[in-house]
C-alpha positions in Angstrom: 150.5 68.9 26.9 147.0 69.1 28.2 146.6 71.8 30.9 143.3 72.8 32.5 142.8 76.2 34.2 142.0 76.3 37.9 140.1 79.3 38.9 140.8 80.8 42.3 137.8 82.1 44.0 137.7 83.6 47.6 134.9 85.9 48.6 135.4 88.7 51.2 132.8 86.9 53.4 134.9 83.7 53.5 138.0 85.7 54.2 136.3 87.4 57.2 135.2 84.1 58.6 138.8 82.6 58.2 140.3 85.7 59.7 138.1 85.2 62.7 138.5 81.6 63.0 141.6 81.6 65.1 139.9 83.5 67.9 136.5 82.2 67.7 134.7 82.0 71.0 133.0 78.6 71.8 131.7 77.0 74.8 135.0 75.5 75.4 137.3 78.5 74.8 138.2 80.9 77.4 136.5 84.3 76.8 138.7 87.2 75.4 140.0 89.7 77.7 139.0 93.4 77.0 142.6 93.9 75.7 142.3 90.9 73.5 139.0 91.8 72.1 140.4 95.2 71.3 143.4 93.7 69.5 141.0 91.4 67.6 138.8 94.3 66.5 141.8 96.1 65.3 143.2 93.1 63.3 139.7 92.7 61.8 139.4 96.2 60.6 142.9 96.2 59.3 142.1 93.1 57.3 139.0 94.6 55.7 141.0 97.8 54.9 143.6 95.8 53.4 141.1 94.0 51.1 139.6 97.3 50.1 142.9 98.6 49.0 143.7 95.3 47.3 140.3 95.5 45.2 140.9 99.1 44.4 144.4 98.4 42.9 146.9 99.5 45.6 148.7 96.4 46.4 151.5 98.2 48.3 149.1 99.7 50.9 147.3 96.4 51.0 150.5 94.5 51.8 151.2 97.1 54.8 147.7 96.6 56.2 147.8 92.7 55.9 151.1 92.9 57.6 149.5 95.0 60.4 146.8 92.4 60.7 149.4 89.7 61.4 151.1 91.9 63.9 147.9 92.0 65.9 146.8 88.5 65.0 150.0 86.3 64.3 147.9 83.3 63.3 145.5 84.8 60.8 145.8 82.5 57.9 143.6 84.4 55.6 146.0 87.5 56.0 148.8 85.1 55.2 147.1 83.8 52.2 146.4 87.4 50.9 150.1 88.4 51.4 151.2 85.2 49.6 149.0 86.2 46.7 150.2 89.8 46.6 153.8 88.9 46.5 153.2 86.1 44.0 151.6 88.5 41.7 154.5 91.0 42.1 156.9 88.3 41.4 158.4 88.2 44.9 158.3 84.6 44.8 160.5 83.8 47.9 158.2 86.0 50.1 155.0 84.6 48.6 156.2 80.9 49.4 157.0 81.9 53.0 153.5 83.1 53.6 151.7 80.5 51.5 153.5 77.7 53.5 152.3 79.3 56.8 148.6 79.5 55.7 148.6 76.1 54.4 150.2 74.7 57.6 147.5 76.5 59.7 144.7 75.3 57.5 145.8 72.2 55.7 142.1 71.3 54.8 141.7 74.5 52.7 142.2 73.7 49.1 142.7 77.3 47.9 145.7 77.6 50.3 147.1 74.4 48.8 146.5 75.7 45.4 148.4 79.0 46.0 151.1 77.0 47.8 151.7 74.8 44.8 151.8 77.9 42.6 154.4 79.4 44.8 156.6 76.2 44.8 156.4 76.1 41.0 157.3 79.7 40.7 160.4 79.1 43.0 161.3 76.2 40.8 160.4 73.6 43.6 158.6 71.4 41.0 158.7 68.2 43.1 157.2 70.0 46.1 154.4 71.5 43.8 153.8 68.0 42.4 153.2 66.8 46.0 150.7 69.3 46.9 148.6 68.3 43.9 149.1 64.7 44.6 147.6 65.3 48.1 144.6 67.4 46.7 143.9 64.5 44.2 143.9 62.1 47.1 141.6 64.4 49.1 139.2 65.0 46.2 139.4 61.9 44.1 136.6 63.0 41.6 138.2 66.4 40.8 140.1 65.9 37.3 141.6 69.3 37.6 144.0 68.3 40.3 145.2 65.3 38.3 145.7 67.4 35.3 147.9 69.7 37.2 149.9 66.9 38.9 150.4 65.2 35.5 151.6 68.5 33.9 154.1 68.8 36.5 155.3 65.1 36.2 155.7 65.8 32.4 158.2 68.7 33.3 160.2 66.1 35.2 160.0 63.6 32.3 158.1 61.1 34.4 156.0 59.8 31.5 154.9 56.5 33.1 153.6 58.4 36.1 151.7 60.9 33.9 150.2 58.2 31.9 148.9 56.6 35.2 147.2 59.9 36.1 145.7 60.3 32.8 144.1 56.9 33.2 142.5 58.1 36.4 141.3 61.2 34.6 139.9 59.1 31.8 138.0 57.1 34.5 136.4 60.2 35.6 135.8 61.9 32.3 135.4 59.0 29.9 137.1 58.5 26.6 138.6 61.8 25.3 140.4 62.0 21.8 142.7 64.8 23.1 143.7 62.8 26.3 144.1 59.8 24.0 146.6 61.5 21.7 148.4 62.8 24.7 148.9 59.4 26.1 149.8 58.1 22.5 152.7 60.6 22.5 153.9 59.6 25.9 153.9 56.0 25.0 156.0 56.8 22.0 158.4 59.0 24.2 158.8 55.7 26.1 159.4 53.6 23.0 156.1 51.7 23.6 154.5 51.5 20.2 152.1 48.8 21.4 151.0 50.9 24.2 150.5 53.9 21.9 148.3 51.6 19.5 146.3 50.6 22.5 145.3 54.0 23.2 144.1 54.6 19.6 142.2 51.3 19.8 140.3 52.7 22.6 139.1 55.5 20.4 138.1 53.1 17.7 136.2 51.0 20.2 134.4 54.0 21.5 133.2 55.0 17.9 133.8 51.9 15.5 132.4 54.0 12.4 134.9 56.9 12.7 137.4 56.4 9.9 139.7 59.1 11.2 140.5 57.0 14.3 141.7 54.2 11.9 143.7 56.6 9.9 145.6 57.6 13.1 146.6 54.0 13.5 147.7 53.7 10.1 149.9 56.7 10.6 151.4 55.4 13.7 152.2 52.0 12.1 153.6 53.6 9.3 155.9 56.0 11.1 157.2 52.9 12.9 157.6 50.6 10.0 154.9 48.2 10.8 153.8 47.5 7.5 151.7 44.3 8.2 149.7 46.1 11.0 149.3 49.1 8.7 147.9 46.8 6.0 145.4 45.0 8.5 144.2 48.4 9.6 143.5 49.4 6.1 141.6 46.4 5.3 139.5 47.3 8.4 138.9 50.8 7.1 137.7 49.5 3.7 135.1 47.3 5.3 133.5 50.1 6.9 133.7 52.9 4.4 135.7 51.9 1.2 134.9 55.3 -0.6 136.1 57.5 2.3 139.0 59.7 1.1 140.9 58.9 4.3 141.1 55.2 3.0 142.7 56.4 -0.1 145.2 58.6 1.9 146.0 55.5 4.1 146.6 53.5 0.9 148.8 56.2 -0.6 150.8 56.0 2.7 151.1 52.3 2.3 152.2 52.4 -1.3 154.7 55.1 -0.5 156.2 53.0 2.2 156.5 50.2 -0.4 158.2 52.4 -2.9 155.4 52.3 -5.3 155.4 55.8 -6.3 152.8 55.9 -9.2 150.4 53.9 -7.1 150.6 56.1 -4.2 150.1 59.1 -6.4 147.0 57.7 -7.9 145.4 57.3 -4.4 146.4 60.7 -3.4 144.7 62.0 -6.6 141.5 59.9 -5.6 141.6 61.5 -2.2 141.9 65.1 -3.6 139.1 64.4 -6.0 136.8 63.9 -3.0 134.9 67.0 -1.8 134.5 65.0 1.5 138.3 65.5 2.3 138.8 68.9 3.8 140.7 71.6 2.1 142.7 72.1 5.2 144.0 68.5 5.0 144.7 68.9 1.3 146.7 72.0 1.8 148.5 70.3 4.7 149.5 67.6 2.2 150.4 70.1 -0.4 152.6 72.1 2.1 154.8 68.7 2.7 155.6 68.9 -1.0 157.3 72.2 -0.8 160.7 71.0 0.4 160.6 68.5 -2.3 159.5 70.3 -5.5 162.6 72.7 -6.0 164.9 70.0 -7.4 162.6 67.3 -8.2 160.4 67.8 -11.4 158.3 64.6 -10.8 157.4 66.0 -7.3 156.7 69.4 -8.8 154.3 67.6 -11.4 152.5 65.8 -8.7 152.1 68.9 -6.4 150.9 70.9 -9.5 148.3 68.4 -10.3 147.0 68.0 -6.7 146.8 71.8 -6.4 144.6 71.9 -9.5 142.3 69.2 -8.0 142.2 71.2 -4.7 141.0 74.3 -6.7 138.2 72.3 -8.7 136.9 70.6 -5.6 136.7 73.9 -3.5 135.7 76.4 -6.1 134.2 78.8 -3.4 137.3 78.7 -1.1 139.8 81.5 -1.3 142.7 79.7 0.1 142.2 76.7 -2.3 142.3 79.0 -5.3 145.4 80.9 -3.8 147.3 77.7 -3.3 146.8 76.6 -7.0 148.0 80.2 -7.8 151.1 79.5 -5.7 152.0 76.3 -7.7 151.1 78.0 -11.1 153.5 80.8 -10.1 156.2 78.2 -9.2 155.8 76.8 -12.7 156.2 80.1 -14.4 152.5 80.3 -15.4 152.3 83.8 -14.2 149.3 84.9 -16.1 147.2 82.0 -14.9 148.7 82.4 -11.4 147.3 86.1 -11.6 143.8 84.7 -12.4 143.9 82.5 -9.4 144.8 85.2 -7.1 142.1 87.3 -8.5 139.6 84.7 -7.8 140.9 84.2 -4.2 140.5 88.0 -3.4 137.0 88.1 -4.9 136.0 85.0 -2.9 137.6 86.6 0.3 138.6 90.2 0.3 140.2 89.7 3.7 142.6 87.2 2.4 145.7 89.2 2.8 148.2 86.6 1.7 146.3 86.3 -1.6 146.4 90.0 -2.2 150.0 90.3 -1.6 150.8 87.3 -4.0 148.5 89.0 -6.7 150.5 92.4 -6.2 153.9 90.5 -6.5 152.8 88.8 -9.7 151.7 92.2 -11.1 155.4 93.4 -10.4 156.9 90.3 -12.1 154.5 91.1 -15.2 155.4 94.7 -15.0 151.7 95.4 -15.3 151.9 98.6 -13.3 148.5 99.8 -14.2 146.9 96.9 -12.7 149.3 96.9 -9.8 148.2 100.5 -9.0 144.5 99.7 -9.1 144.9 96.4 -7.2 147.1 97.7 -4.7 144.6 100.7 -4.0 141.8 98.1 -3.4 144.1 96.1 -1.0 144.9 99.3 0.9 141.2 100.0 1.4 141.0 96.5 3.0 144.1 96.5 5.0 144.9 100.2 5.8 147.8 99.3 8.2 149.8 97.1 5.9 152.9 99.0 5.0 153.9 96.6 2.3 150.7 97.5 0.3 151.8 101.1 0.5 155.3 100.2 -0.7 154.0 98.4 -3.8 151.3 101.1 -4.6 154.1 103.7 -4.4 156.2 101.7 -6.9 153.1 101.4 -9.2 152.7 105.2 -9.0 156.3 105.8 -9.8 156.3 103.6 -12.7 153.1 105.3 -14.0 154.9 108.7 -13.6 152.6 109.8 -10.9 155.5 111.1 -8.8 153.9 113.5 -6.3 151.3 110.8 -5.6 154.1 108.4 -5.1 156.0 110.4 -2.7 152.9 110.8 -0.5 152.1 107.2 -0.6 155.8 106.2 0.3 155.8 108.8 3.3 152.5 107.4 4.6 153.7 103.8 4.2 157.0 104.4 5.9 155.3 105.7 9.0 153.5 102.1 9.4 156.7 100.1 9.4 157.4 98.4 12.7 160.7 96.5 13.4 161.6 96.1 9.8 164.6 98.1 8.7 164.8 96.4 5.3 161.4 97.5 4.4 162.0 100.9 5.8 165.1 101.2 3.6 163.1 100.3 0.5 160.7 103.2 1.4 163.5 105.7 1.9 165.4 104.5 -1.4 162.2 104.9 -3.4 161.7 108.4 -1.8 165.2 109.3 -2.8 164.5 108.0 -6.4 161.2 109.9 -6.7 162.4 113.2 -5.2 165.4 113.2 -7.5 163.1 112.7 -10.6 160.9 115.6 -9.2 164.3 117.7 -9.0 163.8 118.0 -5.2 167.4 117.2 -4.6 167.6 118.2 -0.9 164.5 115.9 -0.1 166.2 113.2 -2.2 169.5 113.4 -0.3 167.6 113.4 2.9 165.9 110.1 2.3 168.9 108.5 0.9 170.8 109.6 3.9 168.2 108.0 6.0 168.5 104.8 4.3 172.4 104.9 4.4 172.2 105.4 8.2 170.1 102.3 8.5 172.5 100.2 6.4 175.7 101.7 5.0 176.4 98.5 3.0 173.1 98.5 1.1 174.1 98.2 -2.4 170.8 99.9 -3.9 171.3 102.8 -1.9 175.1 103.1 -2.7 174.5 102.6 -6.3 171.6 104.8 -6.9 172.7 107.7 -4.6 176.0 107.8 -6.1 174.5 107.9 -9.7 172.1 110.5 -8.9 175.1 112.7 -7.4 177.1 112.2 -10.6 174.2 113.3 -12.7 173.8 116.4 -10.8 177.7 116.7 -10.6 177.6 117.2 -6.8 179.7 115.6 -4.1 181.6 113.5 -6.7 184.2 112.2 -4.2 181.4 110.8 -2.0 179.8 109.4 -5.0 183.2 107.6 -6.0 183.5 106.3 -2.4 179.8 104.8 -2.5 180.0 103.4 -5.9 183.3 101.7 -5.4 181.9 100.2 -2.3 179.0 98.9 -4.2 181.3 97.1 -6.6 183.3 95.6 -3.8 180.1 94.3 -2.2 178.8 93.0 -5.5 181.7 92.5 -8.0 180.9 91.7 -11.6 177.4 93.5 -11.8 177.3 95.4 -15.0 174.9 98.0 -13.7 177.1 99.0 -10.6 180.3 99.0 -13.0 178.5 101.3 -15.4 177.5 103.7 -12.4 181.3 103.7 -11.4 182.4 104.5 -14.9 179.9 107.3 -15.4 181.1 109.0 -12.1 184.6 108.7 -13.4 183.4 110.2 -16.8 181.8 113.2 -14.9 185.1 113.6 -13.1 187.0 113.9 -16.4 188.9 110.7 -15.8 188.0 109.2 -19.3 190.6 106.5 -19.6 189.7 105.0 -16.2 186.2 105.3 -17.0 186.8 103.3 -20.3 188.2 100.4 -18.3 185.1 100.3 -16.0 182.6 100.5 -18.8 184.5 97.7 -20.9 184.0 95.6 -17.8 180.2 96.4 -17.6 179.9 95.3 -21.3 181.9 92.1 -20.7 180.0 91.3 -17.6 176.6 91.4 -19.3 175.8 94.8 -20.4 176.4 94.2 -24.1 172.6 94.6 -24.7 171.8 97.5 -22.1 171.2 100.6 -24.1 172.3 102.8 -21.3 175.6 101.1 -20.8 176.3 101.2 -24.6 175.4 104.8 -24.9 177.8 105.6 -21.9 180.5 103.6 -23.6 180.0 105.9 -26.8 180.1 109.1 -24.6 183.4 107.8 -23.2 184.7 107.0 -26.7 183.9 110.5 -27.8 185.6 112.2 -24.9 188.8 110.0 -25.7 188.7 111.5 -29.4 187.4 108.1 -30.9 184.4 109.9 -32.6 183.6 107.0 -35.1 183.5 104.4 -32.4 181.4 106.7 -30.3 178.8 107.1 -33.2 178.6 103.4 -33.8 178.0 102.8 -30.1 175.2 105.4 -30.1 173.5 103.7 -33.0 173.7 100.3 -31.1 172.1 102.1 -28.2 169.3 103.5 -30.2 168.5 100.1 -31.7 168.0 98.7 -28.0 165.1 101.3 -27.4 166.7 102.3 -24.1 168.6 105.5 -24.4 168.6 109.2 -23.6 166.6 111.9 -25.3 169.7 113.1 -27.0 170.7 109.9 -28.9 169.5 111.3 -32.3 171.3 114.5 -32.0 174.5 112.8 -31.0 174.3 110.4 -34.0 173.3 113.2 -36.5 175.8 115.8 -35.3 178.5 113.2 -34.3 178.9 115.2 -31.1 178.3 114.5 -27.4 175.3 116.3 -25.7 174.5 116.1 -22.0 
């Protein structure tokens, strides 16, 4: 809704005059007695002392002194006004309304008193009373649009749309045709179910500037949304007569064809609009955004969106967001290498485009290009030193590049920047647990896994990784069993978690039970995982099945993912830790 701000101004001098007004001596007023004059002087002094306390930020002392003013001068409207304002500021709305009413009653012609009274009514949820105050002010000051805006705003909260429209018409008479005001009235007419009235408002815009194609486009959208195809077509014809090559004409025609079920014709018009550099990138991106709910399960919609995003990129080669949006759709179409180049273009065009940086780094993770991830996340960190996600990704890159000490420092720094995001904090702590375990700083590793576990005792990665590392160290095996079992309950059928549980049982010497779990891991998708196959071989060896163990070790070696002992195991036909 349209809302104008009214500035309350009340000078110390005017307050002084107001405070003295009730006892002002004139030719027809009986002179004050000495006692009355003394009381008046005391009241005036208290009033100015109160103003000083208010202006120096001591509201409680100011309230005390304004109250003293009223004890000496019960009809001092200025003191009442100030007390109302102070109570209102301190959210003591009932007290504020009491004094605001008194001030406004004593001086009904004072607009500042009336404005404060309206505000106090509003804060006390007396909307009808507040509306009446602004209605009286608007009558008293017929050329002041601010009062009409305020009254209209209050009418809207009471769902009195017709009355609000009437006030907006009055405002229009004062201010002239205003697009924002017209659009507000259009919405209100639609709330009333009056499409003709809404269209009439847009026609006012067109009349005010007949060459503005955007106004016709608004009318087309209105008719389209309400199924008025004939009116929509007539409006498009009007647009074509004015500027047939304007991209807004193509967009309107696309909407017309869409409403008629002519999908290809509609798309052709969209392409025509997107090829025009006159159509802003913001509008193009907005249209592409509307495709997002449609593309997941609809290849045709995805194809259209992909083509339009390419045209956006071509027609706005110097705009960072245009390149990034094309990168988004390349990524959605599994064109990761091309998407990376688009995001790189986007970050070069605008180094402050945080979203483009983040998407670029996510692509590097997908591509497992940890060298690029490290260097690019470093550059991103230099631009956005307070973004914890960038530290997380940089730490992951350093971990993969075997820079474990640097990774730990990066994770610690980044973890201190996390605000209200426990999921991300768990990722930092879990990575710190992994890194410190690799560095054989087991106390630190357990500390950070413990922090992650405290935040979420059902986090599967924490349960699985911590239990696995404990088993490798042959420490706290009962705790490891508990956590690994919990991970498998939470995520049944995951070969990695089943392998962890099998390995813990292996370390505990429970070989038969370990075999059951390693066989489950292989059946559930671990048949090509070298680590799982090697573990299966280790278990077979401990069960006395040496030939089976050697065959499994050979398979593990062929995968390329195995322990450093694999060759010795095969050659000596013996298990080595």
